[in-house]
N, C-alpha and C positions, 0 to 999 in steps of 0.2 A: 318917630319914636324907635330907640335902637332896642337890641336881644343881645344880652352876654350869650356867648356861644355855646355852654353848658344846658344856657336854655333852652337854648333851638333844639341841641340836639335829644335834650331829652324830651322837648313837643314833638319832633319829630316821630322817636322813639314811642313816641307812647300814641300816636294818630296811626300809624305802621299797626301798632298792635290791636288798637280797636278796630280800624277801617280799611287796612291792606287788603282781606279778602273783597270789600264791596268796593275798591278801589280796581284792582284789577277787572273784577267783573264786570264793572261799569264800562271800563276801557276796552276789552275785548268784544265787548256788543257794539263798539264805536268800530273800532277798527279793524273788526276780523283775524285778527293774527294774536295769539297766545303769549307766542314767543316776542313779540313786538312790544304789545300790553306791556310787559314785564319789563323790557329796554326801557320804553316811553316812562315809566315810573320812575325808573332809577335816577333819569335824564333828571326829571321834576323835584327828587328826592335830592341832588347836586346842585341843582337850581335853588333851592330852599336853603341848603347850606352856606350858599355865596350870597343870597339876597338876604336874609331876614334880620342877619345881625345887625343889617344898616337898616331895613325898612321896619322890624318889628314881626313879633307874631303874630299872622293874619290871624283873624275870630273866627273863618272858619278855612284851618286848617286843611282838613280832607278837600273842601271846594277848589282852595287854591293849586293843592297839587295834582287834581282830576285837571283844573282846566289849563296849567302849565302841562303836563302828560301830553292832554291833546294837542296843543300848539305844537309839540314836539314831535308827535305821530303826523301832522301837518306839514311841518318841513320835511321828513323824510319823506311822505308821501310827493310833494310835487318839487324835491329832488330824482324822484327816482327817474330810470331809463324809461320803465312803463308807465306812463302817467296818466295813460290812458282808459287800462286797467283799473288803475286805483280809484276814479271816479265818481265812483258811489259810495266808496270809504271817505274821501275827501266832503262830498256833499255831506255826509253824517255829520261828519267831524266841523264843518264850516256850518251848519245848522246849530250842534252842541255850541260852537263859539260865541253867537249870535244871541243865543238866549240866556249866558252864564252870567252876566250882570243879574239878573233877575232869580237864579237858581243855584247862587254860590254852595247853599248849605244842604238844596236835595239832590242826592246820586241816585239813580236808578238802581234797585236792586234787582243784581242779575245772580245773585250765591248760587242759588239751586241750577241755572244752567250750569255754571263754573262746575261744581260739583259733577255733574254729570259728563262734564266731557272732561276733567281730572279722571273720573272713572272709566274710562273708555275699552273694552274690552280687548283693542287693541295693544293695552299697556297692561302688565303683569299683575296680579295682586300686589305685589308688595310696593309696586312704584305708584299704583292707584294710590292707597295710604297714603304713601310718602308726600307724595306732589300735595294732594289736598291739604294734607298739614300742614306743610308749609305756604300755600298760596290761599286757605280758605282761613286758617286757624291760627299763621302766624307766625308756626314755633319756626326757632331755629335752625338749622340744617343739625348743628349740635345735638339739640333737644331729641330731633328725630332719629338721630343717628343712636341715640343711647336707648331710645324706644325699642331700636330693631337689632338693639347689639352691634352695632356696624361701626366700621370708623368713620368720621366727619368728611374727611375726604373722599372716602368710598360714595357715600351717600349723597354729597355735592354733584359727584359725576354721575350719580343716579338720575338725579333729579333734573339736570343739564341736559340728559339724553333724551328725558322725558318730554320736556319744552321743544324741543327741538323735532321730535318726533309728531308732537300734535301740529305743530305747523305744517310740516314738510307730507304728513300725509293727509291735509286737510279735514282733521276730524273736527266732525261739525260744532257748534259752540250752540247747544239745545236739549231741552229736555226730551228723549226720546219716547214713544208708546209704543205699545204692544208688546212683545218679545221680549222686543228692547230693553225695553224700561225694567220688566222681570229680573232681564238678566245683570242689569244692572243695582238691582234695588241693594243687594245683599252687601255688595263694595259700599255703597253710598252710609248704611246704614254702619258698618265696620269703621269707616272713619267719623263719622258724626261721633262714636260712641269712642275712641280713640283722642276724639279731642277734647272731649270729655273729662277723659281720666286723664290726662295731661293737665288739666285747668285744675282738678279736683284734687290730684294728688302728685305736684307738679315736680317731674324726676330731680332736680336740683335748685340749689337757689335758698336763699333765705325765706321767700315767700311761700308758704307749705300750699297755697289756694290762688289759684287765679282764676277771679269769679270773671273775666272780660272771656277766657276760652268756656267756661262753664255755660254763662249766655249764650256766647255763640253756640253751643252745642245744642241748646234748648232750644234757640230760634230757628237752627235747621231742622231739628225734631221735628218739630210744630208746621214746620214748611211740609216737610216730606209728608205729613199729616193730612195737610191741605190736599197733596197732589195726587199720593195713595189713602183715599178714606176706607177702604175694605181691605186693606193691608192690616191682618191684625199685627205683626210682627213688627210693623213700623209705629203701630201704637202703644205696642210691649215694649220698647227701644223708648220712646215716649217717656211711658211709663215708669220704667225704670232710672232715666235720669232723674226725673223730679223726685220719685222719692231718695234715690242715693245722695241727692245734692238739698234734701231738707235736715241732712245732718250736718252740715258744714261750719255751723257757728258753733257746733259742741266740739270740732274733731280737735284741735286745740288749744293748749293753754299754758301762758307764758313760755313760747315758742315751742313745745313739743307736744309732740302727739296722743291723743289720749285715744286709746280702744274704744271699741264697740262698749263693751260692758261697764267702763268707768266713766261713759259721758253721762253729762247733766241732761236728761232727755223734756227739760224745761226749757233747751233752747233749741229744739228742734223747731221747724217750720210746719204746723201740722195743719196750715190753709194747703200748702205745697204739699203734705201727706194726702191729704182728703183727694184731692186732685189727682194725683197720681194711683190713686185707689180706684178711684171711679173711671180714669180710662182702660187701666187692667181690668177691672172688671167686663168692661163692654169690650173688651179685646178678646178672651179667654173664652165666652159667652159663642164666638166662631166656631169652637170648635177645631182652630188652626192651630194649636201649641207649638212656639220654638223656643230659640234658648233663651232671647229677647224676654219673652214673656214668663219663660220658670225664674230667670235673672231677678224680674223684677218681682214675683211672686215670693222668692226668698227676701228680697228686700224689705216688702210689704209685713210679713212676719216680723222681720225685726224690729220695723216701726210701729206696727200692734201691742208688743209685747209692754206694758207699763212698765217693768225692770227687766233688768238681765236676767236676773233669776226666773221670770215669765215668758223667757223665751221658747219657741216652741222647736226645740234643735231635734228631735226625732222627725217632724214634720220636714224640717228644713234638710238633713239628710237623704229623706227620700226623694226630694223636689233635685238633690244634684245626684241620686242614682239617677233618676228620670235623666236631668240633662245629659249624665255620662253616657245613657243607651242612644238620644238623638242627636248628639254633637259632643262627642269623645275625644279628650284633649286632657293633657297632664295638671294643665291649668286647673281643670274640673277638677279632675283626681286631688289635686293637693286641697281645694274649698272643701269636697267632700271629707276629705281627712281630717278639715278642721273642724267642720261640722261634728263627725263621730266622735271628738275628740271631748265634745261637749256632753255630746248625747250618750255616748256609753262608755267613756275613759279615754285619758291621754294615752294607757297603752297599747290600746285597740288601735287606735289610731294612727301612731307609732308605727304599727308593722304596714298599715299602707301606703306609709310615707318613704318604705324602704327601695321600690322601685320606679319613684321617681329621683331619687339619687344621683343618676347618671345626664338625665336630660335635664334636668331644673338646679344643675349644679352651681351655676352663674344668676342665678335668680333670688336676688335678695327674698322677695316674703318666702320663699321654701325655708330657708335658713331660719326667718324672723318666726315663723310658724312651729317649724320643728322644736328650738330654742324654748319657745313658749310650752307647749308638750311635756318636753323633758321635764320644764321646773316644775310642770304640776304632774309629774309623775316621780317626782323624787331625785331623779338622775343630774344633781347639779353638775357634776364635773363635765359630762357633756353636753350639757343646758350651756356652760360657759365656751365652749367649743363653736357651739353654733349660733353663741349671738355675737359672737368674734366674727365669724362669716359672716354673718350678716351686716355689720358694721364695714366689714371691706368691701361690702358692694354696695353699701348706702351714699348718695351726693346728696338728699334733700339733708339740712341741716335739724329740721325739727323730727326726722326721722330719726339723726344721729342720737339727738335729746334723749330720745324714749329710750331708744335701746342701750344708748350709756346708764341709764337710771337701771334699766332693767340686769344687766351685767354686774352693775354695786350689787346689786341684791342679789344677786344670784354669788357671787364672791365671799357674800358675808355668810353664805349658808356653809351646812357642812360640804364638804367634796363625794362622799360617800351618802347613799340614800340610808338611814336611818333604820335600822330593823326594827 
């Protein structure tokens, strides 16, 4: 049974989106070399591109890729000059090869070990996050570069150096314990949250929500809760993701973004909301409140409101002020300004926005939020300029549609605020 080349490319792309992290993790566990695992998976992908058009797309695509990648690794080891030193890896791969016919659908899940490897202290924070997004989340180098406001070539070089460093430094493929575990938990949580955010609000393309990445983040967050059951911030992250993801079916309509206050709340996943609230409540009872728990509490307040008008904006603003004290950042201050705009008024919030202009001058949400505040304050001319700035920084088609609609409304309003 043959397969058209386009169908083969589509099948491989989909498989890598779904299972790249699991494949790399399984190969690294067997091979013992992160960089070599990636090279062997690439060899397997090239083999699939060559063979699948003639033999057809296999029923278990990820099983086929794993099996071929293992064989590629075996071939490399057997040709290596230091053959004796590779005897342990060869034995593991030969056993996997022997077991393969009965287990082509089953891939051992070592993704949590892979996350901790990518988040090793030997790598700087930015590299840890970028490498895990690429390896576990399957994001492209271009997508990661956009998230960091970097050039794709620069990010590609960073990722290549990181892979090489992991291999040359002999960074262990394991889940640490004790102080080493505590040291890396925050990096791991950041990675999981960024994976979720890229899925929940894709940085580019015609698909505004990438459910595969959202589900990946939820899965990884659940794994972290199992690993660290007594860490309230780990539970807080899971609660935050669940509560946020509960609104995914209401966030877009006819290809355009729908703001929170206009969403159909009947479309929200109330079972997921209840689970997130329960997890958050248990975490906060421990009395060690952190940023993820606070963000989850804010999201829970939105989820609890029966309507947009029933939202407890003063409480949300108070939670952002608390977050500004324990984890200050300009993104937190931007969110505080948005909350103040609804709790106290748009003009009060605009004063909070002014100090953020320089640091967030290339951040699309800053201009979108400012445009909305200016519109509600009746400063339509300035709102028009802010909407245009937001549009210039927008790569998501759904966000562009929303901002175009808002700009069209502003263009029909007076250029000066009525007296």
